N, C-alpha and C positions, 0 to 999 in steps of 0.2 A: 427558775433561773439556774443554769448550770454552774458548776464550781468555777469554770473558766470565766463566765460572765460576771459572777459575783466579785471577782478580783479586778475586773476591768481590763482595759487594753493597756499596752505598754506606751511609754512616751514616744517611742519610734513609730508605732502604729498611728497614734494620734497626729504626729508631725506629718506623716504621709497623707492623712485625711484633710489637713488644713487647706491645701489649695482647692479642694472640692467646695469649700465654702464660698469661693469666688467663681464657681462654675456658671456658665451661661445657661446650663440645663437646669431647669427648675426642680426636676425630680432629684437630681444629684445633690443639689444644694439642700433640699428638704431632708434627704437621708443623712447628709453630713451633719446638719444642725441637730437632727434627732440623736445621732450618735454622741455628739458633744453634750447634749442634755442628759443622756443616760450616764455618760462617763462622769458628769458633774456630780450626780447623785452618789455614784460609787466612790469617787475620790473624796467627797465630803466625809463619808463614813470612815474612810481610811485616813483622814487627816492629811491628804496629799493635794490640796487645792493649788498649792504653789506651782504644780506641774503645768497648769494652764498658762501662767505667766512665763515660765521657763521656755515653753515651746512657741510662744508668741500667739496664743489663741485668743487672748482677751480682746485685742484690737479687732481681730477678724470677726469675733462674735458680736462686738459692738456695731461693726459695719453692717452685718447681716440683720441684727436686731432693729436697726433704724431703716432698713430697706422696705420697699413696698411688697416684697414677697411674703404674703400672709403666713404661710405655714412655717417656712424657714425662720422668719422673723420671730414668731412665737416661741419656737424651740430655742433659738439663740438667746432671746430675752430670758427665758426660763433658766437656761444654763447659767447665765450671768447672775440672776437672782440667787440661785442655789449656792454659787460659790462666793456670794457676798459682794459682787461688783455692782456698780451703778449701771442701770439700763438707760441708754440714750433715748430721747424722744424720737418718735417717727416723724420724718419730714412729710409734709403734704405732697401728694402726687402732682399738685398744681405748681410746685416750686419752679420747675423748668419753664413754665409759661409766664412767670412773673416778669414784669418790667420794672424799670427804675421808678416809675410813677406809682407803682403799687405800694401803698403804705398802710 
């Protein structure tokens, strides 16, 4: 890991990456979730986990963590665990097909 990487990215850089977590492109979402996971490790070591709340990343990560996208979901869930946040349960992919009679 280079010296630059060991210090992590700035809050401005992470803020610019946030919209990618909502991308329709699976690869982009996977990479963004990966970067947030890596940054979580770095920020924990630096004692700067509040940055994720400050930039609004917690809710975005929770949304991805509960999504059916396997790779992005795993990275987002890991990032949340690393920074001490609750990881939401994944919804079944069958939820959209449920009817009122399904109990």
